[in-house]
C-alpha positions in Angstrom: 3.9 -2.0 4.3 3.6 -4.6 1.6 0.7 -7.0 0.9 0.0 -10.5 -0.1 0.0 -13.3 -2.5 0.0 -14.9 -5.9 2.4 -17.5 -7.3 3.9 -16.1 -10.5 6.6 -17.6 -12.9 9.1 -14.8 -13.7 11.5 -14.6 -16.7 14.5 -12.3 -16.1 15.5 -10.2 -19.1 19.3 -10.1 -19.2 20.9 -6.8 -20.1 22.5 -8.3 -23.2 19.0 -9.0 -24.7 17.9 -5.4 -24.3 20.4 -3.5 -26.4 17.9 -2.3 -29.0 16.2 -0.3 -26.2 19.3 1.5 -25.0 21.5 4.6 -25.6 25.0 3.8 -26.7 27.8 5.6 -24.8 31.1 5.1 -26.7 34.7 5.4 -25.6 35.8 8.9 -25.2 32.2 10.2 -24.4 31.9 12.7 -21.6 29.5 15.0 -19.9 30.0 17.9 -17.5 28.2 19.8 -14.7 28.4 23.1 -16.5 27.8 22.2 -20.1 24.5 20.7 -21.3 23.6 18.0 -21.6 24.6 17.1 -18.1 23.3 13.5 -18.4 23.0 10.6 -20.8 19.3 9.7 -21.3 17.8 6.4 -22.1 16.2 6.2 -25.6 12.7 7.2 -24.5 14.0 9.8 -22.0 12.5 7.7 -19.2 15.8 7.5 -17.2 19.0 9.6 -17.1 22.5 8.9 -15.8 24.8 11.8 -15.0 24.9 14.9 -12.7 21.8 15.6 -10.6 21.6 18.9 -8.7 21.7 18.5 -4.9 22.3 21.3 -2.5 25.1 23.6 -3.7 26.5 20.9 -6.0 25.7 17.7 -7.8 25.5 14.0 -7.2 26.3 11.2 -9.7 23.4 8.9 -10.2 20.5 7.6 -12.2 17.0 9.1 -11.9 13.5 8.6 -13.3 12.6 11.7 -15.3 9.3 12.7 -13.7 6.9 15.5 -13.1 6.7 17.5 -10.9 10.1 16.3 -9.7 12.6 13.6 -10.8 13.1 10.5 -8.6 16.6 9.3 -7.9 16.9 5.5 -8.2 20.6 4.9 -7.9 23.5 6.9 -6.5 27.3 6.6 -6.8 29.5 7.8 -3.9 26.3 8.5 -1.9 28.2 9.4 1.3 30.6 11.8 -0.4 30.0 15.5 -0.5 28.2 16.8 -3.6 30.6 17.4 -6.5 31.3 21.0 -7.4 31.1 22.7 -10.8 33.7 21.7 -13.5 33.2 18.0 -12.7 33.1 15.6 -15.6 32.0 12.0 -16.2 33.9 10.2 -18.9 34.1 6.7 -20.4 37.8 6.9 -21.2 39.6 5.6 -24.2 41.0 2.8 -22.1 37.5 1.7 -21.0 37.1 3.2 -17.5 34.1 5.1 -16.3 35.6 8.0 -14.3 34.4 10.9 -12.3 36.8 13.8 -12.4 36.4 16.7 -10.0 38.4 19.9 -9.9 38.7 22.1 -6.7 40.2 25.5 -6.3 43.0 24.2 -4.1 43.8 21.2 -6.4 44.5 22.1 -10.0 45.3 18.5 -10.9 41.8 17.4 -9.9 40.7 14.0 -8.4 39.6 10.9 -10.2 37.2 8.2 -9.0 36.0 5.0 -10.6 32.2 4.9 -10.9 32.3 1.3 -11.9 35.1 -0.8 -10.3 35.9 -3.3 -13.1 38.9 -5.5 -13.7 38.5 -5.6 -17.5 38.2 -2.6 -19.8 34.8 -1.6 -21.2 34.2 -1.3 -24.9 31.0 0.7 -24.5 28.2 1.5 -22.1 24.5 1.6 -22.5 21.7 3.4 -20.6 18.5 1.4 -20.8 14.8 2.4 -20.5 14.6 0.0 -17.6 16.9 2.3 -15.5 19.9 0.0 -15.8 23.4 1.4 -16.7 25.5 -1.4 -18.2 29.1 -1.7 -19.3 30.2 -4.2 -22.0 33.5 -5.6 -23.1 34.7 -6.1 -26.7 32.7 -9.4 -26.9 29.5 -7.7 -25.8 29.6 -9.5 -22.4 28.2 -7.6 -19.4 31.1 -6.7 -17.1 29.3 -4.3 -14.8 25.7 -3.0 -14.3 24.0 -0.6 -11.8 21.3 -3.2 -11.2 23.8 -5.3 -9.4 24.6 -2.5 -6.9 21.3 -1.0 -5.7 21.3 1.8 -3.1 17.7 2.3 -1.8 15.7 1.1 -4.8 15.0 -1.8 -7.1 13.2 -1.4 -10.4 11.1 -3.7 -12.7 13.3 -6.5 -13.8 15.9 -6.0 -11.0 16.9 -8.4 -8.2 18.1 -7.9 -4.7 20.5 -10.8 -4.3 20.7 -13.2 -1.4 22.7 -11.4 1.3 22.1 -8.0 -0.4 20.5 -5.0 1.2 18.8 -1.7 0.4 19.8 1.3 2.6 17.4 4.2 3.0 18.4 7.8 2.2 18.9 10.4 4.9 15.9 12.5 3.7 13.8 13.3 0.6 16.5 15.8 -0.4 19.6 14.0 0.8 20.5 10.7 -0.9 23.3 9.8 1.6 23.0 6.8 3.9 20.0 7.0 6.2 18.8 5.2 9.3 17.3 2.0 8.0 18.2 -1.0 5.8 16.3 -3.9 4.2 18.1 -7.2 4.0 17.4 -10.2 1.8 18.8 -12.7 4.4 20.4 -16.0 3.5 17.7 -17.7 5.6 15.1 -16.5 3.1 13.6 -13.8 5.3 13.3 -10.2 4.0 13.8 -8.0 7.1 13.9 -4.3 7.9 16.3 -3.1 10.7 17.5 0.2 12.0 21.1 0.9 10.9 22.6 1.1 14.4 21.7 -2.4 15.6 23.2 -5.9 15.4 20.3 -7.1 13.2 18.8 -9.7 15.5 15.2 -10.6 15.5 14.4 -8.3 18.4 15.8 -5.4 16.3 13.6 -6.1 13.3 10.6 -3.9 12.8 9.2 -5.7 9.7 9.8 -9.0 8.0 8.1 -11.3 5.5 8.5 -14.4 7.8 9.7 -16.4 4.7 12.2 -18.8 6.0 13.7 -20.8 3.1 17.4 -21.7 2.9 17.0 -22.2 -0.9 16.1 -18.6 -1.5 18.1 -16.9 -4.3 16.9 -13.3 -4.4 14.1 -10.7 -4.1 12.7 -9.9 -7.6 10.5 -7.1 -8.8 9.0 -8.3 -12.1 7.8 -6.3 -15.1 4.1 -6.3 -14.0 4.6 -5.0 -10.5 4.8 -8.3 -8.6 7.4 -8.5 -5.8 8.6 -12.0 -5.3 11.1 -13.9 -3.2 12.6 -16.5 -5.6 13.9 -19.8 -4.4 15.1 -23.0 -6.1 11.9 -24.8 -5.1 9.2 -22.2 -5.4 8.4 -18.5 -5.5 6.9 -16.6 -2.6 4.8 -13.5 -3.4 5.4 -10.5 -1.2 3.1 -8.4 -3.2 0.9 -9.1 -6.3 -0.3 -6.4 -8.6 -3.5 -6.5 -10.6 -1.5 -6.1 -13.9 -1.3 -9.2 -16.0 0.9 -8.0 -18.8 4.1 -6.0 -19.3 3.7 -2.4 -20.4 6.3 0.1 -21.6 4.1 2.8 -20.2 4.4 1.7 -16.6 7.6 1.8 -14.5 7.5 -0.1 -11.2 9.8 1.0 -8.3 10.3 -0.5 -4.9 12.1 1.9 -2.5 13.2 1.7 1.1 12.4 5.3 1.9 14.0 7.7 4.5 11.3 6.9 7.1 12.1 3.1 6.9 9.0 2.1 5.1 9.5 -0.2 2.0 7.0 1.1 -0.6 6.1 -0.1 -4.1 5.2 2.5 -6.7 3.9 2.5 -10.3 4.7 5.4 -12.5 2.5 5.8 -15.7 3.0 7.7 -18.9 0.3 10.3 -19.6 -0.9 11.1 -23.2 2.0 13.5 -23.6 4.6 11.0 -22.6 5.2 12.5 -19.2 5.2 10.5 -16.0 2.6 10.6 -13.3 2.7 8.6 -10.0 -0.3 6.4 -9.3 -1.6 7.5 -6.0 -5.3 7.1 -5.2 -7.5 7.6 -2.2 -9.9 4.9 -0.9 -13.6 5.4 -1.4 -15.0 8.0 1.1 -11.7 9.9 1.2 -10.1 12.6 -0.8 -6.5 14.0 -1.0 -5.5 16.4 1.8 -3.9 18.5 -1.0 -4.7 17.6 -4.6 -1.6 19.4 -5.8 0.6 17.4 -3.3 -0.8 14.0 -3.3 2.0 12.5 -1.2 0.5 14.3 1.8 -2.1 11.5 2.0 -5.9 11.3 2.2 -8.7 12.4 4.6 -12.4 11.6 5.0 -14.6 13.5 2.6 -17.2 14.2 5.3 -17.1 15.6 8.8 -18.5 13.9 11.9 -20.8 16.9 12.5 -22.4 16.6 9.1 -22.8 12.9 9.6 -24.6 13.4 12.9 -27.1 15.9 11.5 -27.9 13.8 8.4 -31.6 12.9 8.3 -30.9 9.6 6.6 -28.0 7.3 5.6 -28.8 7.4 1.9 -26.1 10.0 1.4 -23.5 7.4 2.4 -22.7 3.9 1.2 -20.2 1.1 1.9 -18.0 0.1 -1.0 -16.5 -3.4 -1.3 -12.7 -3.5 -1.6 -10.8 -6.6 -2.7 -7.3 -7.6 -1.5 -7.6 -5.4 1.6 -6.7 -6.1 5.2 -7.1 -4.2 8.4 -4.1 -4.5 10.7 -5.4 -2.4 13.6 -7.6 -3.6 16.4 -11.4 -3.3 15.8 -13.2 -1.0 18.3 -16.3 -3.2 18.1 -17.0 -6.9 17.5 -20.5 -8.2 17.2 -22.3 -11.3 15.8 -24.7 -10.3 12.9 -25.4 -10.8 9.3 -23.3 -8.9 6.7 -26.3 -6.8 5.7 -27.0 -5.9 9.4 -23.3 -5.1 9.7 -23.5 -2.6 6.8 -26.5 -0.9 8.3 -24.9 -0.7 11.7 -21.8 0.9 10.2 -23.9 3.5 8.2 -25.6 4.5 11.4 -22.3 5.0 13.3 -20.4 8.2 12.4 -17.2 6.7 13.8 -17.4 3.6 11.5 -15.1 4.0 8.6 -14.5 0.3 7.7 -16.0 -3.1 8.4 -14.2 -6.4 8.2 -16.5 -9.4 7.8 -15.4 -12.9 8.6 -17.5 -15.7 6.9 -18.8 -18.6 8.9 -16.4 -20.9 6.9 -13.4 -18.8 8.1 -14.5 -19.0 11.7 -15.2 -22.7 11.5 -11.7 -23.3 10.1 -10.1 -21.5 13.1 -12.1 -23.6 15.5 -11.3 -26.8 13.6 -7.6 -26.0 13.7 -7.7 -25.2 17.4 -9.6 -28.4 18.2 -7.0 -30.5 16.3 -4.2 -28.8 18.2 -5.8 -29.3 21.6 -6.5 -33.0 20.8 -2.9 -33.3 19.5 -4.3 -34.7 16.2 -2.5 -32.3 13.7 -0.7 -35.4 12.4 -4.0 -36.7 10.9 -3.9 -33.8 8.4 -3.0 -34.9 4.9 -0.6 -32.1 3.9 0.7 -33.7 0.8 4.3 -33.5 1.9 6.4 -34.8 4.9 6.6 -32.2 7.6 8.3 -31.9 11.0 5.2 -32.2 13.3 6.9 -30.4 16.1 7.7 -27.4 14.0 4.3 -27.6 12.3 2.5 -27.6 15.7 4.6 -24.6 16.8 3.6 -22.7 13.7 -0.1 -23.5 14.2 0.1 -22.3 17.8 1.8 -19.1 16.7 -0.9 -18.6 14.1 -3.7 -19.1 16.6 -2.1 -16.6 19.0 -2.1 -14.1 16.2 -5.9 -14.4 15.4 -7.2 -14.1 19.0 -10.4 -12.1 19.3 -9.0 -10.3 22.3 -6.5 -7.8 20.9 -4.6 -7.4 24.1 -3.3 -11.0 24.1 -2.1 -11.0 20.5 1.7 -11.2 20.3 3.8 -8.4 18.7 5.7 -9.0 15.5 8.9 -9.2 17.4 7.4 -11.8 19.7 6.2 -13.8 16.7 9.6 -13.8 15.1 11.2 -14.8 18.4 8.8 -17.7 18.7 9.3 -18.9 15.1 13.0 -18.8 15.4 12.9 -20.7 18.7 14.3 -17.9 20.8 11.2 -17.9 23.0 8.9 -20.8 23.8 5.3 -21.0 22.5 2.5 -21.9 25.0 -0.8 -23.5 23.9 -3.1 -20.6 23.1 -6.8 -20.2 24.2 -9.7 -20.7 21.9 -9.2 -18.0 19.2 -12.9 -17.1 18.6 -16.3 -17.5 20.1 -17.6 -18.4 16.5 -18.8 -14.8 16.1 -18.9 -12.8 12.9 -16.9 -9.5 13.4 -17.8 -6.1 12.0 
């Protein structure tokens, strides 16, 4: 789902500081489903707020203006039926953002508040960040779409402590789906199916970041996804980007299949957006015109078997990669021999090499655990030795050479939360180098 770690200091840009990069929506402004424009665009045209076609009608929302298809990032009234023709959105003279719909059997129409606010708005602004913001007469923010995410957070947006993202029903139906992602008050970011009571046994993914001082999940402007706390920041995913760029939009979405994905969308030379999807070395897109269908190997097993030599193939080093599945072969050999062995095996698509130092660290930790000498470690801070010993045991269970005895993620969470006990694990490794 999401990958690993770098500690980053983030500075949140409040909406009030971004007004020069926004489109002003004044009192009395309105748009309609049957008269263009049907949306209010941000200054660069990156985002739009208004009526988006869905099925036989329209939904009210915000979307990323993209090619070949726009991407919805926020939805109002997501579980209501699509609005019909002759609907309007208006920032009224008394400062209310209203949706008005007219039906054949109701000449008076129906009104709904898009933004439920106690004070009247003086104006609204649509930002290039994808945030829709309402201000009062003192230019104070009184409502913003970033505070009420549906299934997505964008660069500069937080998911507050206790908040959640809820997946859409499908790629073409933005109503409530079957999964939700919760930023829990215990500091853990957890995915659950909707129809459960959200216990640890119901969770199918989590960050295992237990910290009662956590404040929120934050997607920064360089593509880093962090859990912020009062004491420190925990990185859920770190991008390679080191600086902000107006040409890149970052988006983290809990999608209809329950997977939390992080995307970067880049401007091309014409100002249009493209989505950054690449295949690993040795693979190509299944369909270059529909890249979201995934990747496949760029060679067949038959061609590999009849090849006279392995010079046609090579192994490419990849940084910041991990392999979560079980290896089909584990052997002790040098890295060079491992490369040669893989090139001679048509079923070998990837090798994962553990250095002697990594193996020795595992053995050292296990020996300290068995000798009950973990307290001799100088951790630099005071720790609860009982909890620390439990975490070490869980960690050693998770790195066992024998795949069949490694615990499932649900079991790991249960052990860490104290729901189930943790027994002393066997020696995790035979000091072998795996390939």
